[in-house]
C-alpha positions in Angstrom: 0.0 0.1 0.1 2.8 2.7 0.6 3.5 5.5 2.9 2.4 8.8 3.0 4.0 11.6 4.5 2.2 14.4 6.9 3.2 16.9 8.2 1.3 17.5 12.4 1.1 21.2 13.7 0.9 19.9 17.2 4.2 18.3 17.0 6.2 20.1 15.1 7.1 17.2 13.0 6.5 15.0 9.9 5.5 11.6 10.3 5.0 9.0 8.0 1.6 6.7 7.7 0.4 4.1 6.1 -1.3 5.1 2.7 -5.2 5.1 4.1 -4.6 5.7 7.6 -7.3 7.5 9.1 -7.0 10.5 11.3 -8.0 8.8 14.2 -5.4 6.4 14.1 -2.6 9.0 13.9 -3.5 11.1 16.3 -3.8 7.9 18.6 -0.5 7.4 17.6 0.9 10.5 17.6 -1.0 13.1 19.4 -3.8 11.4 22.0 -4.5 15.1 23.4 -4.7 18.9 22.3 -3.3 20.4 25.4 -4.3 20.0 28.9 -5.3 16.7 29.1 -7.9 17.1 26.1 -9.0 14.6 23.9 -8.5 14.9 20.2 -12.1 15.7 18.6 -11.5 16.9 15.0 -8.6 18.5 12.5 -8.0 21.0 10.5 -6.3 19.3 7.0 -4.6 21.8 4.5 -6.7 24.6 6.7 -10.4 22.8 6.2 -12.2 21.0 9.1 -12.4 16.9 9.0 -14.0 14.4 11.0 -11.4 11.8 12.5 -12.8 9.5 10.0 -11.0 10.9 7.4 -8.7 8.6 5.8 -5.0 10.1 4.9 -4.2 9.4 1.2 -2.2 12.2 0.0 0.9 14.4 2.1 -1.0 16.9 4.3 -0.4 19.6 7.0 -2.8 18.3 9.9 -3.5 20.3 13.4 -5.2 18.2 15.8 -8.5 20.1 17.7 -9.8 19.8 20.7 -12.1 21.6 23.0 -9.8 24.4 23.3 -10.5 25.4 19.4 -13.6 27.0 18.5 -14.0 24.2 15.4 -13.4 21.5 18.5 -16.3 22.8 20.9 -18.3 23.2 18.0 -17.8 19.2 16.7 -18.1 18.8 20.5 -22.0 20.5 20.7 -22.8 19.1 17.5 -21.9 15.6 19.2 -23.5 15.9 22.2 -26.9 17.0 20.6 -26.8 13.6 18.5 -26.5 12.0 21.7 -29.6 14.0 22.8 -31.7 13.5 19.8 -31.0 9.8 19.9 -32.2 9.2 23.0 -35.5 11.4 23.0 -36.3 9.6 19.9 -36.0 6.3 22.0 -37.9 7.8 25.2 -40.7 9.5 23.3 -41.0 7.8 19.6 -44.3 10.3 19.3 -42.5 13.5 19.9 -39.6 15.7 17.7 -36.7 17.1 19.4 -36.3 21.0 18.5 -32.8 22.1 19.4 -34.6 26.3 18.9 -31.7 28.8 19.9 -28.6 29.4 22.1 -28.6 30.7 25.4 -26.2 31.9 27.7 -26.0 28.7 29.2 -26.3 26.7 26.8 -29.2 25.6 23.9 -32.7 25.8 24.5 -34.2 22.6 23.7 -38.4 21.0 23.2 -39.9 18.2 22.6 -42.8 18.7 20.3 -45.8 17.4 19.2 -45.6 15.5 16.0 -48.9 16.4 14.3 -48.0 20.4 15.1 -44.4 20.6 13.1 -45.4 20.7 9.9 -47.9 23.6 9.5 -48.4 26.4 11.8 -47.4 27.0 15.5 -46.1 23.7 17.3 -47.9 22.6 20.3 -44.9 22.1 23.0 -44.9 18.4 25.1 -44.0 19.7 28.8 -41.6 17.6 30.4 -41.7 17.0 34.0 -38.3 17.0 36.3 -38.2 13.2 36.2 -38.4 13.6 32.9 -35.5 15.9 32.3 -33.2 13.5 34.5 -34.2 10.6 32.8 -33.1 12.2 29.9 -30.2 13.3 30.8 -29.5 9.6 32.8 -29.8 7.9 29.2 -27.4 10.2 27.8 -24.8 9.2 30.6 -24.9 5.5 29.7 -24.6 5.9 25.5 -21.5 8.0 26.6 -20.2 5.9 29.1 -20.8 3.0 26.2 -18.6 4.4 24.2 -20.8 4.1 20.7 -18.8 5.3 17.5 -20.7 7.7 15.2 -20.8 6.6 11.8 -21.3 8.6 8.1 -22.9 7.7 5.2 -23.6 9.4 1.8 -27.0 9.2 1.0 -29.3 10.0 -2.6 -31.7 12.6 -2.3 -34.7 10.4 -2.3 -33.7 8.4 0.2 -32.9 11.3 2.8 -36.4 12.4 1.8 -37.9 9.4 2.7 -35.7 8.6 5.8 -36.6 12.0 7.7 -40.3 12.2 6.9 -40.6 8.9 8.2 -38.9 10.7 11.6 -41.3 13.7 11.1 -38.3 16.4 10.6 -40.4 18.1 8.0 -37.5 21.2 8.6 -34.7 18.7 7.2 -37.1 17.5 4.8 -37.6 21.3 3.3 -33.5 21.6 3.5 -32.9 18.6 1.9 -35.8 19.7 -1.0 -34.6 23.3 -1.5 -30.8 23.0 -1.2 -30.2 21.2 -4.5 -27.8 18.6 -3.7 -28.5 15.2 -5.2 -26.2 13.9 -2.6 -26.0 14.4 1.1 -24.1 13.2 4.4 -26.1 11.1 7.1 -24.9 10.6 10.2 -25.4 7.8 12.1 -25.3 6.8 16.1 -26.7 3.4 17.3 -28.7 2.9 14.2 -30.6 6.3 14.4 -29.8 8.7 11.3 -29.5 12.5 11.5 -27.7 15.2 9.6 -25.5 17.8 11.0 -23.7 20.9 9.0 -20.3 20.3 10.2 -17.9 16.8 11.5 -18.8 15.0 14.7 -16.6 13.4 17.0 -15.3 9.8 16.6 -17.4 8.1 19.3 -19.9 9.3 22.3 -17.1 8.6 24.9 -15.0 12.1 24.9 -18.7 14.1 25.9 -17.9 13.6 29.4 -19.1 17.1 30.5 -23.0 18.1 30.0 -26.0 19.1 32.0 -29.6 19.1 31.4 -31.9 21.6 33.0 -35.1 22.9 32.8 -36.0 26.1 31.3 -39.4 28.0 30.5 -41.3 25.1 28.2 -38.4 23.0 27.6 -34.7 22.7 29.1 -31.7 23.9 28.0 -28.7 21.4 26.9 -25.5 22.7 28.6 -22.0 22.2 27.3 -18.6 22.7 28.9 -16.7 26.1 29.8 -14.3 27.7 27.5 -11.1 26.9 29.2 -12.7 24.8 31.5 -13.5 21.6 29.6 -14.8 19.7 32.7 -17.1 22.0 33.4 -20.5 23.0 32.6 -21.3 26.4 31.6 -22.8 28.5 34.8 -26.3 28.1 34.5 -27.9 31.9 33.9 -31.6 32.6 33.7 -31.5 35.5 31.6 -35.4 36.3 31.1 -35.2 39.2 29.0 -33.1 37.8 26.3 -34.9 34.4 26.2 -38.3 36.7 25.5 -36.9 38.4 22.7 -35.6 34.9 21.2 -39.1 32.7 22.3 -40.8 36.4 20.5 -38.7 35.8 17.8 -39.2 31.9 17.7 -43.1 32.3 17.5 -42.9 34.9 15.0 -41.1 32.8 12.7 -43.9 29.9 13.3 -46.6 32.8 12.5 -45.2 33.3 9.2 -44.6 29.3 8.7 -41.0 30.0 8.3 -39.3 28.3 11.1 -36.0 26.7 9.3 -33.7 27.7 6.7 -36.0 25.0 3.8 -39.0 27.0 4.8 -37.0 30.7 3.7 -35.4 29.0 0.9 -39.2 27.9 -0.4 -39.9 31.7 -0.2 -37.4 32.5 -2.2 -37.6 30.3 -4.7 -41.6 30.9 -5.2 -41.3 34.5 -5.7 -42.9 35.2 -2.0 -40.0 36.9 -0.2 -40.9 40.6 -0.8 -44.1 40.2 1.1 -42.2 38.3 4.1 -39.3 41.2 3.5 -42.4 43.9 4.4 -43.9 41.9 7.3 -40.4 41.9 8.9 -39.8 45.3 8.8 -43.1 46.5 9.8 -42.4 43.9 12.9 -39.2 46.0 13.6 -41.5 49.5 13.0 -44.1 48.2 15.7 -40.7 47.3 17.8 -39.4 50.8 18.0 -42.8 52.6 18.7 -43.4 50.4 21.7 -40.1 51.3 23.0 -40.6 55.1 22.4 -44.1 54.2 23.7 -42.7 53.3 26.9 -39.9 56.2 26.8 -42.7 58.6 26.4 -44.4 56.9 29.4 -41.8 57.7 31.8 -41.0 61.4 30.5 -41.5 63.0 33.7 -38.5 61.6 34.8 -36.5 59.6 32.5 -34.0 62.1 30.0 -31.7 59.8 28.9 -31.8 56.9 26.6 -28.7 54.2 26.5 -28.1 51.9 23.8 -25.8 49.1 24.5 -25.3 45.9 22.1 -22.6 43.4 20.8 -21.3 44.1 17.3 -23.0 44.4 14.2 -26.2 44.0 16.3 -27.7 47.5 14.3 -27.3 50.1 17.8 -26.8 52.9 15.3 -29.7 52.2 13.3 -31.4 51.3 16.1 -30.6 54.5 17.7 -31.7 56.5 14.5 -35.2 55.1 14.3 -35.8 55.2 18.2 -35.3 59.0 18.0 -37.6 59.1 15.1 -40.3 57.6 17.0 -39.5 59.6 19.8 -40.1 62.9 18.2 -43.5 61.7 16.6 -44.3 61.3 20.2 -43.3 65.0 20.9 -39.8 64.5 22.3 -36.7 66.3 20.8 -34.1 63.5 21.1 -30.5 64.8 21.2 -27.4 62.6 20.4 -24.1 62.3 22.6 -21.4 59.9 21.1 -19.8 58.3 24.2 -16.7 57.6 22.3 -16.0 61.0 22.8 -15.3 60.1 26.4 -12.6 58.4 26.1 -9.5 59.2 28.5 -6.0 60.5 26.5 -4.4 58.4 25.5 -1.2 57.6 27.9 -3.9 57.3 30.5 -5.7 54.2 28.8 -5.1 50.7 30.5 -3.1 48.0 29.2 -4.3 44.4 28.8 -2.6 41.1 29.8 -0.5 41.4 26.2 0.6 45.4 27.0 -1.9 46.3 24.2 -4.2 49.6 25.0 -7.3 48.4 26.4 -10.5 50.6 24.6 -12.8 48.5 25.3 -12.5 48.3 29.1 -14.5 50.8 31.7 -11.1 52.6 32.6 -10.6 53.6 29.3 -13.6 56.2 29.6 -13.5 59.2 31.7 -16.2 58.4 33.7 -15.9 61.6 35.9 -16.2 64.2 33.2 -19.1 62.2 32.0 -21.1 61.5 35.1 -20.4 65.2 36.1 -21.7 66.6 32.3 -25.1 63.8 32.6 -25.7 65.5 36.0 -25.3 69.2 34.8 -27.3 68.2 31.8 -29.8 67.3 34.0 -29.9 70.0 36.7 -31.2 72.4 33.8 -26.7 73.5 33.1 -25.4 74.1 29.3 -22.1 72.1 28.9 -19.9 72.1 26.2 -19.6 68.0 24.8 -16.2 67.6 24.3 -14.6 65.4 20.6 -12.5 62.7 20.7 -9.2 62.6 18.0 -7.9 59.2 18.2 -5.3 60.2 16.0 -4.1 62.3 18.6 -5.9 60.1 21.1 -7.0 63.8 23.3 -10.3 65.2 23.9 -10.6 68.9 22.7 -13.4 71.6 22.6 -14.9 73.6 19.4 -17.6 75.3 21.3 -20.4 72.0 21.3 -22.6 73.5 23.6 -25.8 71.8 25.2 -28.4 72.3 26.9 -31.7 70.2 27.8 -35.1 71.8 27.4 -38.5 70.2 28.7 -38.9 68.2 25.3 -35.2 67.2 25.1 -34.1 63.6 26.1 -30.6 62.6 25.5 -29.6 59.1 23.5 -26.3 57.4 24.0 -25.1 54.5 22.3 -22.2 52.5 23.7 -20.7 49.2 24.4 -20.7 49.9 28.5 -24.6 51.9 28.3 -25.9 48.6 30.2 -23.5 48.4 33.2 -24.4 50.7 36.1 -20.3 51.2 36.8 -20.0 53.6 33.9 -22.2 56.1 35.4 -22.3 55.3 39.4 -23.2 59.1 40.5 -26.5 59.6 37.8 -29.9 59.1 39.3 -31.0 55.5 37.6 -34.2 56.5 38.0 -33.1 59.3 35.1 -31.9 56.5 32.5 -33.8 54.2 30.2 -31.7 51.3 29.1 -31.7 49.8 25.3 -30.0 46.5 24.7 -29.9 45.4 21.0 -28.8 43.0 19.0 -29.6 39.9 16.6 -31.3 37.4 18.2 -32.3 35.0 15.6 -34.5 32.3 16.5 -34.2 30.7 13.0 -32.8 27.1 12.6 -31.2 25.3 9.8 -33.6 22.3 10.6 -34.7 20.8 13.9 -31.8 20.3 15.3 -29.4 22.6 14.0 -29.9 25.8 15.1 -28.2 29.3 13.8 -25.4 31.2 15.6 -26.1 34.4 16.9 -22.6 35.2 16.6 -22.4 33.9 13.1 -25.0 36.4 11.7 -23.4 39.3 13.1 -20.4 38.2 11.7 -21.3 38.2 8.1 -22.8 41.8 8.9 -19.8 43.1 9.9 -17.5 41.2 7.5 -19.9 43.2 4.9 -20.0 46.8 6.6 -16.5 46.6 7.3 -15.3 45.9 3.5 -17.6 48.1 2.5 -16.8 51.0 4.4 -13.3 50.8 5.6 -12.1 48.3 2.9 -11.4 45.9 5.7 -10.6 42.6 4.0 -12.8 39.3 4.8 -9.7 37.8 6.4 -9.1 40.4 8.9 -12.7 40.3 10.4 -12.7 36.4 10.9 -8.8 37.0 12.4 -10.6 39.5 14.5 -13.5 38.0 15.4 -12.6 36.0 18.4 -11.2 39.0 20.2 -14.3 41.0 19.7 -16.3 37.8 21.5 -13.9 38.3 24.3 -15.1 41.6 24.7 -18.8 41.2 24.3 -18.5 38.7 26.9 -16.8 40.9 29.3 -18.5 44.2 29.1 -22.0 43.5 27.7 -23.5 40.5 28.1 -23.1 40.1 31.5 -25.2 43.9 31.9 -28.2 42.7 29.4 -30.4 41.8 32.0 -30.1 45.4 33.0 -32.2 46.7 30.1 -35.7 47.9 30.1 -36.3 47.1 26.8 -35.2 44.5 24.2 -34.7 45.6 20.8 -34.1 42.3 18.8 -32.7 43.6 15.1 -32.5 39.9 13.4 -34.8 39.9 10.3 -36.2 36.8 9.2 -35.0 37.2 5.7 -31.4 38.6 6.1 -29.7 35.7 5.6 -30.5 35.1 1.7 -29.4 38.7 1.5 -26.2 38.3 3.5 -25.2 35.2 1.6 -25.5 37.5 -1.8 -22.8 39.8 0.0 -20.5 37.8 1.9 -20.3 34.3 -0.5 -18.3 36.5 -3.2 -16.0 37.6 -0.1 -15.4 34.4 1.3 -14.1 32.8 -1.4 -11.3 34.9 -2.0 -9.8 33.7 1.2 -6.6 31.6 0.2 -6.4 27.8 1.5 -3.1 28.9 2.4 -4.9 31.3 5.2 -5.3 31.4 8.6 -9.0 32.3 8.3 -9.4 29.8 5.3 -11.1 26.8 7.8 -13.3 29.6 9.6 -14.3 30.9 5.8 -15.0 27.0 4.5 -17.4 26.7 7.6 -19.1 30.0 6.2 -19.5 29.0 3.3 -20.7 25.5 3.9 -23.4 27.0 5.9 -24.1 29.5 3.2 -24.3 26.7 0.8 -27.6 25.5 2.2 -29.1 28.9 1.9 -30.7 30.6 -2.0 -29.7 34.0 -2.5 -31.8 36.7 -2.6 -31.2 38.8 -6.3 -30.6 42.1 -6.5 -34.3 43.3 -7.8 -35.4 41.6 -4.2 -32.8 43.1 -2.1 -33.7 46.6 -3.6 -37.2 46.5 -2.4 -35.8 46.7 1.2 -36.1 49.9 3.0 -34.3 52.7 2.9 -34.2 52.7 6.4 -34.3 49.2 6.9 -31.2 48.0 9.5 -29.5 45.8 7.3 -29.0 48.9 5.1 -26.5 50.2 7.7 -24.4 46.6 6.6 -25.1 46.5 2.9 -25.5 50.1 1.8 -28.6 52.5 0.9 -29.4 53.8 4.4 -31.0 56.9 4.0 -31.2 57.6 8.0 
């Protein structure tokens, strides 16, 4: 048979192995762990993610990944979801598992009645605490048995028959609209399912998880980043969960719970109607928040808006200002970016670099003093910050709050009470904006809100700042760390949550993002992530330019794709 030479990045050496040797066999021999006792879960082969059953026929550059790598974490979570699906199908054969959306503590899941899964709003089957414990116990038995995951390529018609029999209609809709004649189907203990990325070699590596009852269903918890032996701490953030539930219900009302149904809307020419309905929903949400502010007009004088990257904070502040004007209020905007401390006073991070995202990078004393002066009816001179020079300056921009005036301020720390500790909290109304999509690929493959936002940012930054997609991808993990530190812990401080996700936006983002992602070279460190995103977008039918032209110029999506008139 001969041998083939591979270079293993983990060991920093070349290894000669028999032709046809699987990655699992290679990892067991030369790299059983990826670091800190983390088991190997998958591998990057020439910068493309592969499962461990991949056979080495040609020379390759290989990097084995564990839970300490984003692709390793995704592989773990996908595999854990299959174990859950397998157990639920055996314990509740007349129900359908839906892995609906991401929570701060894991994945929100529901059991739904088969009879309601194909049309209309699904009816939830409520589990008792004992039933949830039984599901967890059966999952642990399956993990202890160390059962293998396997994969087979199946014809389209065979896939449709198989998953129609399983009452997974969203999966069937996806098969029918994605234009693939053959599809990979995974098997575990005789049960089939599909996942849009590799699985682990076997169940035995999935030792860390938990299931906790949550709302109408339960939360599937998986390991923490950096602490693979501990599950994510349970955070019952009711305001975010409510926003996600509302979006999930609305998707059901529109008959578009999964990508397959969305594709069908595009292919049938019905997408423009869906665009108009989704935009109308946003307008109602803006108006409802403005009504809340107006109802407290006797006390509230400041509106803070916060949210993660590419959540549409700028558009939200402008649209909210319009709705406030309709009610007779007079919004005035102050940019929090003008309240940075001078460059030489900016804190540094663990790498010695300036940390512009930490709270200490802001001149909190000046901000608090000026807000209190404005609330007291005094006139203040608003600073400007010169980012090139790294200092504030004043140019005669004076402001005073009249009776109907309100301040609107947007920034990453806007929900953190420590930003304005000396300002009367009754004077402040806080809004959290984020793209909290509940649309799923299918019943047991949810769509990451982070992926959605990264596509938005990639398109906008390339268009407005000339930033190449590779740079957006490489910076994204740092952006996410900043969000986890400065934004997500304070979500529940919001008086209102605005969900900026549009049910129709992924077909729009595909049109713009796919050509950008295809430019990334296979030798780039961003290639693996670009390949993952391209695979995901490959299941989506893109909108045409004429359909994109129907998106209103005031839409939040116009902030990213261009053409906004706000």
